VMD Tcl script that builds the backbone (N, CA, C; Angstrom):
set m [mol new atoms 282]
animate dup $m
set s [atomselect $m all]
$s set {name element resname resid chain x y z} {
  {N N UNK 1 A 142.186 297.847 68.565}
  {CA C UNK 1 A 140.607 297.452 68.625}
  {C C UNK 1 A 140.299 296.327 67.601}
  {N N UNK 2 A 140.968 296.810 66.352}
  {CA C UNK 2 A 140.619 295.337 65.291}
  {C C UNK 2 A 140.759 294.295 65.960}
  {N N UNK 3 A 141.974 293.641 66.847}
  {CA C UNK 3 A 141.757 292.845 67.472}
  {C C UNK 3 A 140.813 292.228 68.303}
  {N N UNK 4 A 140.117 293.337 69.260}
  {CA C UNK 4 A 139.385 293.035 70.069}
  {C C UNK 4 A 137.594 292.340 69.345}
  {N N UNK 5 A 137.736 293.184 68.599}
  {CA C UNK 5 A 136.433 292.704 67.577}
  {C C UNK 5 A 136.528 291.438 67.248}
  {N N UNK 6 A 137.706 291.108 66.116}
  {CA C UNK 6 A 138.082 289.985 65.630}
  {C C UNK 6 A 137.889 288.881 67.064}
  {N N UNK 7 A 138.067 289.287 67.977}
  {CA C UNK 7 A 138.029 287.943 69.250}
  {C C UNK 7 A 137.114 287.394 69.292}
  {N N UNK 8 A 135.698 288.837 69.534}
  {CA C UNK 8 A 134.579 288.492 69.746}
  {C C UNK 8 A 133.590 288.093 68.803}
  {N N UNK 9 A 134.183 287.982 67.596}
  {CA C UNK 9 A 133.427 287.310 66.364}
  {C C UNK 9 A 133.708 286.069 66.371}
  {N N UNK 10 A 135.087 285.467 66.953}
  {CA C UNK 10 A 135.614 284.263 67.273}
  {C C UNK 10 A 134.606 283.603 68.117}
  {N N UNK 11 A 134.545 284.418 69.231}
  {CA C UNK 11 A 133.936 283.591 70.376}
  {C C UNK 11 A 132.515 283.285 69.919}
  {N N UNK 12 A 132.303 284.361 69.044}
  {CA C UNK 12 A 130.196 283.954 68.899}
  {C C UNK 12 A 130.356 283.300 67.689}
  {N N UNK 13 A 131.396 283.149 66.913}
  {CA C UNK 13 A 131.536 281.695 65.513}
  {C C UNK 13 A 131.648 280.401 66.433}
  {N N UNK 14 A 132.481 280.263 67.280}
  {CA C UNK 14 A 132.596 279.242 68.225}
  {C C UNK 14 A 131.333 278.718 68.834}
  {N N UNK 15 A 130.955 279.564 69.709}
  {CA C UNK 15 A 129.805 278.832 70.534}
  {C C UNK 15 A 128.246 278.797 69.538}
  {N N UNK 16 A 128.493 279.432 68.400}
  {CA C UNK 16 A 127.457 278.892 67.501}
  {C C UNK 16 A 127.314 277.525 67.394}
  {N N UNK 17 A 128.986 277.223 66.847}
  {CA C UNK 17 A 129.052 275.904 66.267}
  {C C UNK 17 A 128.979 275.277 67.117}
  {N N UNK 18 A 129.248 275.249 68.197}
  {CA C UNK 18 A 129.033 274.161 69.089}
  {C C UNK 18 A 127.936 273.823 70.228}
  {N N UNK 19 A 127.083 275.277 69.953}
  {CA C UNK 19 A 125.475 274.976 70.123}
  {C C UNK 19 A 124.774 274.314 69.358}
  {N N UNK 20 A 124.845 274.323 67.951}
  {CA C UNK 20 A 124.599 273.987 66.954}
  {C C UNK 20 A 125.137 272.197 66.716}
  {N N UNK 21 A 126.028 271.870 67.277}
  {CA C UNK 21 A 126.408 270.274 67.741}
  {C C UNK 21 A 126.428 269.971 68.621}
  {N N UNK 22 A 125.052 270.302 69.351}
  {CA C UNK 22 A 125.153 269.930 70.996}
  {C C UNK 22 A 125.923 270.063 71.882}
  {N N UNK 23 A 127.361 270.688 71.784}
  {CA C UNK 23 A 128.248 270.448 72.404}
  {C C UNK 23 A 128.153 271.612 73.784}
  {N N UNK 24 A 129.039 271.887 74.822}
  {CA C UNK 24 A 129.329 273.087 75.606}
  {C C UNK 24 A 129.475 274.094 74.736}
  {N N UNK 25 A 128.732 275.191 74.976}
  {CA C UNK 25 A 129.011 276.666 74.048}
  {C C UNK 25 A 129.714 277.333 74.635}
  {N N UNK 26 A 129.680 277.509 75.956}
  {CA C UNK 26 A 130.657 278.694 76.444}
  {C C UNK 26 A 131.707 278.261 76.764}
  {N N UNK 27 A 132.369 276.804 76.772}
  {CA C UNK 27 A 133.314 276.146 76.784}
  {C C UNK 27 A 133.990 276.142 75.761}
  {N N UNK 28 A 133.337 276.367 74.576}
  {CA C UNK 28 A 133.813 276.264 73.306}
  {C C UNK 28 A 134.353 277.675 72.802}
  {N N UNK 29 A 133.642 278.282 73.301}
  {CA C UNK 29 A 133.466 280.260 72.859}
  {C C UNK 29 A 134.854 280.384 73.983}
  {N N UNK 30 A 134.855 280.276 75.049}
  {CA C UNK 30 A 136.353 280.407 75.855}
  {C C UNK 30 A 137.564 279.827 74.896}
  {N N UNK 31 A 137.253 278.421 74.502}
  {CA C UNK 31 A 138.638 277.989 73.639}
  {C C UNK 31 A 139.015 278.447 72.482}
  {N N UNK 32 A 137.632 279.273 71.752}
  {CA C UNK 32 A 138.190 280.012 70.440}
  {C C UNK 32 A 139.003 281.122 71.060}
  {N N UNK 33 A 138.333 281.845 72.536}
  {CA C UNK 33 A 139.354 283.061 72.282}
  {C C UNK 33 A 140.794 282.845 72.527}
  {N N UNK 34 A 141.168 281.498 73.513}
  {CA C UNK 34 A 142.606 281.420 73.929}
  {C C UNK 34 A 143.365 281.063 72.279}
  {N N UNK 35 A 142.288 279.823 71.804}
  {CA C UNK 35 A 143.313 279.642 70.121}
  {C C UNK 35 A 143.471 280.571 69.373}
  {N N UNK 36 A 142.684 281.974 69.664}
  {CA C UNK 36 A 143.223 283.383 69.180}
  {C C UNK 36 A 144.338 284.090 69.727}
  {N N UNK 37 A 144.109 284.484 71.042}
  {CA C UNK 37 A 144.706 284.839 72.336}
  {C C UNK 37 A 146.114 284.757 72.377}
  {N N UNK 38 A 146.663 283.403 72.676}
  {CA C UNK 38 A 147.806 283.070 72.914}
  {C C UNK 38 A 148.562 283.291 71.674}
  {N N UNK 39 A 148.499 282.435 70.373}
  {CA C UNK 39 A 149.330 282.868 69.142}
  {C C UNK 39 A 149.394 284.717 68.729}
  {N N UNK 40 A 148.145 285.140 68.973}
  {CA C UNK 40 A 148.238 286.667 68.809}
  {C C UNK 40 A 149.208 287.190 69.117}
  {N N UNK 41 A 149.379 286.935 71.204}
  {CA C UNK 41 A 150.513 287.347 71.709}
  {C C UNK 41 A 151.747 286.954 71.816}
  {N N UNK 42 A 151.944 285.777 71.683}
  {CA C UNK 42 A 153.152 285.140 70.888}
  {C C UNK 42 A 153.788 285.666 69.652}
  {N N UNK 43 A 153.000 285.807 68.899}
  {CA C UNK 43 A 153.331 286.619 67.313}
  {C C UNK 43 A 153.543 288.309 67.787}
  {N N UNK 44 A 153.029 288.265 68.491}
  {CA C UNK 44 A 153.325 290.156 68.664}
  {C C UNK 44 A 154.572 290.133 69.555}
  {N N UNK 45 A 154.990 289.543 70.535}
  {CA C UNK 45 A 156.095 289.871 71.303}
  {C C UNK 45 A 157.366 289.349 70.587}
  {N N UNK 46 A 157.224 288.033 69.641}
  {CA C UNK 46 A 158.255 287.305 69.059}
  {C C UNK 46 A 158.884 288.192 67.832}
  {N N UNK 47 A 157.879 288.628 66.957}
  {CA C UNK 47 A 157.931 288.743 65.393}
  {C C UNK 47 A 157.709 290.016 65.445}
  {N N UNK 48 A 156.437 290.508 65.689}
  {CA C UNK 48 A 155.820 291.959 65.192}
  {C C UNK 48 A 156.796 293.246 65.922}
  {N N UNK 49 A 156.540 293.013 67.054}
  {CA C UNK 49 A 157.613 294.012 67.598}
  {C C UNK 49 A 158.907 294.352 67.439}
  {N N UNK 50 A 159.901 293.392 67.121}
  {CA C UNK 50 A 161.090 293.436 66.618}
  {C C UNK 50 A 161.125 294.491 65.342}
  {N N UNK 51 A 160.213 293.449 64.666}
  {CA C UNK 51 A 160.244 294.101 62.709}
  {C C UNK 51 A 159.572 295.334 63.113}
  {N N UNK 52 A 158.611 295.827 64.043}
  {CA C UNK 52 A 158.108 296.987 63.843}
  {C C UNK 52 A 159.256 297.959 64.334}
  {N N UNK 53 A 160.021 298.253 65.557}
  {CA C UNK 53 A 160.816 298.645 66.237}
  {C C UNK 53 A 161.901 299.378 64.232}
  {N N UNK 54 A 162.263 298.028 63.685}
  {CA C UNK 54 A 162.839 298.280 62.729}
  {C C UNK 54 A 162.418 299.240 61.417}
  {N N UNK 55 A 161.502 298.755 61.388}
  {CA C UNK 55 A 160.190 299.461 60.186}
  {C C UNK 55 A 160.291 301.039 60.629}
  {N N UNK 56 A 160.482 301.247 61.953}
  {CA C UNK 56 A 160.079 302.688 62.231}
  {C C UNK 56 A 161.235 303.500 62.351}
  {N N UNK 57 A 162.463 302.551 62.561}
  {CA C UNK 57 A 164.110 303.194 62.639}
  {C C UNK 57 A 163.862 303.471 60.850}
  {N N UNK 58 A 163.492 302.819 60.171}
  {CA C UNK 58 A 163.507 302.740 58.650}
  {C C UNK 58 A 162.745 303.940 57.982}
  {N N UNK 59 A 161.330 304.573 59.104}
  {CA C UNK 59 A 160.663 305.573 58.386}
  {C C UNK 59 A 159.942 304.495 57.698}
  {N N UNK 60 A 159.585 303.563 57.794}
  {CA C UNK 60 A 158.545 302.517 56.887}
  {C C UNK 60 A 157.190 302.571 57.777}
  {N N UNK 61 A 156.296 303.434 57.594}
  {CA C UNK 61 A 155.290 303.833 58.803}
  {C C UNK 61 A 154.338 302.689 58.211}
  {N N UNK 62 A 154.224 302.362 56.898}
  {CA C UNK 62 A 153.461 302.010 56.393}
  {C C UNK 62 A 153.775 300.174 56.755}
  {N N UNK 63 A 154.593 299.768 56.349}
  {CA C UNK 63 A 155.118 298.485 56.866}
  {C C UNK 63 A 154.940 298.127 58.039}
  {N N UNK 64 A 155.211 299.138 58.840}
  {CA C UNK 64 A 155.249 298.940 60.345}
  {C C UNK 64 A 153.286 298.840 60.595}
  {N N UNK 65 A 152.903 299.392 59.837}
  {CA C UNK 65 A 151.171 299.200 60.294}
  {C C UNK 65 A 150.971 297.831 60.025}
  {N N UNK 66 A 151.330 297.298 58.817}
  {CA C UNK 66 A 150.948 295.957 58.886}
  {C C UNK 66 A 151.484 294.709 59.504}
  {N N UNK 67 A 152.513 295.281 59.887}
  {CA C UNK 67 A 153.180 294.331 60.573}
  {C C UNK 67 A 152.481 294.517 62.276}
  {N N UNK 68 A 152.147 295.651 62.361}
  {CA C UNK 68 A 151.476 295.584 63.834}
  {C C UNK 68 A 150.096 294.779 63.733}
  {N N UNK 69 A 149.478 294.586 62.538}
  {CA C UNK 69 A 148.318 294.348 62.859}
  {C C UNK 69 A 148.269 292.622 62.448}
  {N N UNK 70 A 149.675 292.330 61.959}
  {CA C UNK 70 A 150.254 290.690 61.264}
  {C C UNK 70 A 149.357 290.001 62.646}
  {N N UNK 71 A 149.687 290.110 63.992}
  {CA C UNK 71 A 149.021 289.040 65.122}
  {C C UNK 71 A 147.942 288.689 64.446}
  {N N UNK 72 A 146.630 289.762 64.382}
  {CA C UNK 72 A 145.409 289.605 64.408}
  {C C UNK 72 A 145.238 288.399 63.239}
  {N N UNK 73 A 145.762 288.267 62.400}
  {CA C UNK 73 A 145.613 287.677 61.065}
  {C C UNK 73 A 146.415 286.053 61.643}
  {N N UNK 74 A 147.668 286.090 62.709}
  {CA C UNK 74 A 147.860 284.626 62.493}
  {C C UNK 74 A 147.057 284.419 63.938}
  {N N UNK 75 A 146.379 284.799 64.927}
  {CA C UNK 75 A 145.638 284.249 65.883}
  {C C UNK 75 A 143.996 284.077 65.404}
  {N N UNK 76 A 143.880 284.581 64.285}
  {CA C UNK 76 A 142.167 284.415 63.416}
  {C C UNK 76 A 142.690 282.808 62.457}
  {N N UNK 77 A 144.145 283.000 62.263}
  {CA C UNK 77 A 144.072 281.384 61.387}
  {C C UNK 77 A 144.524 280.127 62.214}
  {N N UNK 78 A 144.855 280.798 63.542}
  {CA C UNK 78 A 144.736 279.178 64.158}
  {C C UNK 78 A 143.449 279.179 65.123}
  {N N UNK 79 A 142.481 280.325 65.030}
  {CA C UNK 79 A 141.628 280.012 65.731}
  {C C UNK 79 A 140.702 278.843 64.785}
  {N N UNK 80 A 140.692 279.406 63.302}
  {CA C UNK 80 A 140.121 278.730 62.450}
  {C C UNK 80 A 140.651 277.244 62.266}
  {N N UNK 81 A 141.667 277.119 62.799}
  {CA C UNK 81 A 142.630 275.799 62.392}
  {C C UNK 81 A 141.856 274.866 63.693}
  {N N UNK 82 A 141.625 275.753 65.115}
  {CA C UNK 82 A 141.290 275.246 65.745}
  {C C UNK 82 A 140.099 274.639 65.797}
  {N N UNK 83 A 139.187 275.389 65.222}
  {CA C UNK 83 A 137.590 275.043 65.229}
  {C C UNK 83 A 137.502 273.674 64.472}
  {N N UNK 84 A 138.260 273.736 62.942}
  {CA C UNK 84 A 138.141 272.928 62.156}
  {C C UNK 84 A 138.815 271.402 62.573}
  {N N UNK 85 A 139.778 271.158 63.099}
  {CA C UNK 85 A 140.435 270.210 63.820}
  {C C UNK 85 A 140.067 269.709 64.733}
  {N N UNK 86 A 139.048 270.563 65.930}
  {CA C UNK 86 A 139.059 269.734 67.084}
  {C C UNK 86 A 137.115 270.501 67.262}
  {N N UNK 87 A 137.118 271.421 67.426}
  {CA C UNK 87 A 135.402 271.931 67.079}
  {C C UNK 87 A 134.539 271.176 66.290}
  {N N UNK 88 A 134.913 270.634 65.381}
  {CA C UNK 88 A 133.932 270.474 64.303}
  {C C UNK 88 A 134.293 268.713 64.370}
  {N N UNK 89 A 135.196 268.442 64.902}
  {CA C UNK 89 A 135.494 267.064 64.889}
  {C C UNK 89 A 134.934 266.296 66.153}
  {N N UNK 90 A 134.605 267.233 67.039}
  {CA C UNK 90 A 134.139 266.774 68.537}
  {C C UNK 90 A 133.133 265.687 68.715}
  {N N UNK 91 A 132.888 264.628 69.406}
  {CA C UNK 91 A 132.153 263.625 69.101}
  {C C UNK 91 A 130.202 264.588 69.864}
  {N N UNK 92 A 129.538 264.527 69.348}
  {CA C UNK 92 A 128.206 265.059 69.496}
  {C C UNK 92 A 127.373 264.704 70.410}
  {N N UNK 93 A 126.644 265.218 71.390}
  {CA C UNK 93 A 125.832 264.901 72.324}
  {C C UNK 93 A 124.852 264.763 71.888}
  {N N UNK 94 A 124.525 263.546 71.561}
  {CA C UNK 94 A 122.826 263.358 70.830}
  {C C UNK 94 A 122.821 262.595 69.253}
}
mol reanalyze $m
mol bondsrecalc $m
mol representation Tube
mol addrep $m
């Protein structure tokens, strides 16, 4: 649920940033979602799931919960980097 809320906020952020620069806003909102979800999904499968299984086996529920939400942070950091290095540096229309 937290991941979905963050994804919506990122899409809105990319949309408004692109709109303010005269760029195609819907395409940039979609790019923001892709920039968020791809690393989020990869991190979930490669890092978070194996660590969560290990922490559950040790009954470290709090750490398992934190690791479970770490993919949201990874996706958000990558989306922020994409906005900074690509969206804000894209040539404007006008």
